[in-house]
C-alpha positions as CSV (number, residue, x, y, z in Angstrom):
1,M,0.1,-0.1,0.0
2,K,1.4,3.3,-1.0
3,E,2.0,5.9,1.9
4,T,0.1,9.1,2.0
5,P,2.0,12.1,0.2
6,N,3.4,14.7,2.5
7,Y,1.4,17.4,1.1
8,I,-1.7,15.7,2.0
9,K,-0.4,14.9,5.5
10,S,0.6,18.6,5.7
11,L,-3.2,19.5,5.1
12,L,-4.2,17.5,8.3
13,L,-1.6,18.9,10.7
14,P,-2.6,22.0,12.7
15,N,-1.3,25.0,11.1
16,P,-0.5,28.1,13.0
17,K,-2.6,30.9,11.8
18,T,-0.6,33.7,10.3
19,T,-2.5,36.8,11.1
20,G,-1.8,39.4,8.4
21,R,-3.4,42.7,7.8
22,R,-7.0,42.4,6.3
23,V,-8.8,44.7,4.0
24,W,-12.7,44.0,3.8
25,S,-11.6,40.6,5.4
26,I,-9.3,39.6,2.7
27,D,-5.5,39.2,3.4
28,L,-3.5,42.4,2.3
29,E,-0.3,40.6,1.7
30,T,-1.4,37.4,0.1
31,V,-4.3,38.6,-2.0
32,W,-4.7,42.4,-2.5
33,L,-1.1,43.4,-3.1
34,P,-0.6,40.6,-5.7
35,F,-3.9,41.4,-7.3
36,L,-3.3,45.1,-7.4
37,T,0.1,44.7,-8.7
38,A,-1.4,42.5,-11.4
39,T,-3.9,45.1,-12.3
40,N,-1.1,47.6,-12.5
41,T,0.7,45.3,-14.8
42,M,-2.2,45.1,-17.0
43,G,-2.9,48.7,-17.0
44,D,-6.2,48.5,-15.4
45,T,-5.2,50.6,-12.3
46,A,-2.4,53.1,-11.5
47,I,-1.8,52.5,-7.9
48,P,1.3,54.3,-7.0
49,S,4.2,52.0,-6.3
50,D,4.9,53.8,-2.9
51,A,1.4,52.3,-1.8
52,L,2.1,48.8,-3.1
53,G,5.6,48.7,-1.7
54,A,4.6,50.2,1.8
55,P,0.8,49.5,2.2
56,I,0.7,49.8,5.9
57,R,1.2,53.4,7.2
58,L,1.5,55.0,10.5
59,A,-1.6,56.9,11.3
60,F,-1.4,60.6,12.2
61,D,-3.7,62.8,14.2
62,K,-5.0,66.1,12.8
63,D,-2.3,68.0,14.4
64,G,0.3,65.9,12.7
65,S,1.3,63.8,15.7
66,V,1.4,60.0,15.7
67,K,-2.0,58.6,16.6
68,F,-2.1,56.0,19.5
69,S,-5.0,53.7,20.3
70,K,-6.5,53.7,23.8
71,T,-4.3,50.8,24.7
72,G,-1.2,52.9,23.9
73,R,-0.2,51.2,20.6
74,P,0.5,53.1,17.5
75,V,-2.3,53.1,14.9
76,S,-1.5,51.9,11.3
77,R,-3.7,52.6,8.3
78,V,-3.7,50.9,4.8
79,A,-2.3,53.3,2.2
80,K,-5.2,55.4,0.7
81,P,-4.7,54.3,-3.0
82,I,-5.1,50.6,-1.7
83,S,-8.2,51.2,0.5
84,D,-9.8,53.2,-2.1
85,N,-9.5,50.7,-4.9
86,V,-10.7,48.1,-2.3
87,T,-13.7,50.1,-1.6
88,L,-14.4,50.5,-5.3
89,I,-14.1,46.8,-5.8
90,R,-16.3,46.1,-2.9
91,Q,-19.1,48.6,-4.2
92,N,-18.8,47.1,-7.6
93,F,-19.1,43.6,-6.3
94,V,-22.2,44.6,-4.4
95,A,-23.9,46.4,-7.5
96,N,-23.0,43.3,-9.6
97,L,-24.8,41.0,-6.9
98,Q,-27.7,43.3,-6.9
99,Q,-27.9,43.6,-10.6
100,Y,-27.8,39.9,-11.1
101,T,-30.4,39.2,-8.4
102,E,-32.7,41.8,-10.1
103,Q,-32.1,40.3,-13.5
104,V,-32.9,36.8,-12.2
105,A,-36.0,37.9,-10.2
106,T,-37.4,39.7,-13.5
107,D,-36.5,37.1,-16.1
108,R,-37.7,34.1,-13.9
109,Q,-40.3,35.8,-11.5
110,K,-42.3,32.4,-10.9
111,D,-39.2,30.5,-10.2
112,Y,-37.6,33.3,-8.0
113,A,-41.0,33.6,-5.9
114,K,-41.0,29.8,-5.6
115,Q,-37.6,29.8,-4.1
116,V,-38.4,32.7,-1.7
117,E,-41.7,30.9,-0.7
118,M,-39.7,27.6,-0.2
119,A,-36.9,29.4,2.1
120,T,-39.7,31.3,4.0
121,I,-41.4,27.8,4.7
122,A,-38.3,26.1,5.6
123,G,-37.2,28.9,7.8
124,K,-40.5,29.2,10.0
125,P,-39.7,26.2,12.3
126,I,-36.2,27.6,12.9
127,I,-37.4,31.2,13.6
128,A,-40.1,29.7,16.0
129,H,-37.8,27.3,17.7
130,D,-35.3,30.2,18.2
131,R,-38.0,32.4,19.5
132,A,-39.1,29.9,21.9
133,E,-35.6,29.3,23.1
134,L,-35.0,32.8,23.6
135,D,-38.2,33.3,25.5
136,K,-37.1,30.5,27.8
137,A,-33.7,32.0,28.3
138,I,-35.0,35.3,29.2
139,Q,-37.5,33.8,31.7
140,L,-34.8,32.1,33.5
141,Q,-32.7,35.1,33.6
142,L,-35.5,37.0,35.1
143,E,-36.1,34.2,37.6
144,E,-32.6,34.3,38.6
145,A,-32.4,37.9,38.8
146,M,-35.5,37.9,41.2
147,R,-33.9,35.0,43.3
148,Q,-30.7,37.1,43.5
149,A,-32.6,40.3,44.6
150,Q,-34.5,38.2,47.3
151,L,-31.2,36.8,48.5
152,E,-29.4,40.4,48.6
153,E,-32.7,41.7,50.5
154,A,-32.6,38.7,52.9
155,E,-28.9,39.2,53.7
156,A,-29.5,42.9,54.3
157,T,-32.5,42.5,56.9
158,P,-33.3,39.9,59.4
159,E,-37.0,40.3,58.9
160,A,-36.6,39.5,55.2
161,K,-34.6,36.6,56.1
162,R,-37.3,35.3,58.4
163,E,-39.9,35.8,55.4
164,L,-37.7,33.7,53.1
165,V,-37.5,31.0,55.6
166,T,-41.4,30.8,56.1
167,A,-42.3,31.3,52.5
């Protein structure tokens, strides 16, 4: 029997996450920079080389001083040309999704309506279950809060303590 190739074994091993800077929840270093470099190469964008070469910039306050977070760490920002292009891509992505949805909903009205109806019917028991579970959880919280308040009152006054014992 053949042994499992190492590249397959490596997929099954824990891999420490490398946490890179993300822009629109997409890794800057491994996705956005290569993509934007490719779009520059093709002439589709004209992102300045300094933005691609130094995509993370120190943030400054309005007075020109270095900006620090509440925890005392220096704040960094993604270079404006990169963030502007990601924003444009995001807006175009959303517009394309909406346009496609509108087109399908118009061209196949009955089929689209049927999908919406099926989803609504399939979702009703889940919504009802969640609502019931939430109601139960809130009721338990209220009961616990009332018990806690009674306990605190009982600890505060001997009369209230006697009432709890006799109740």
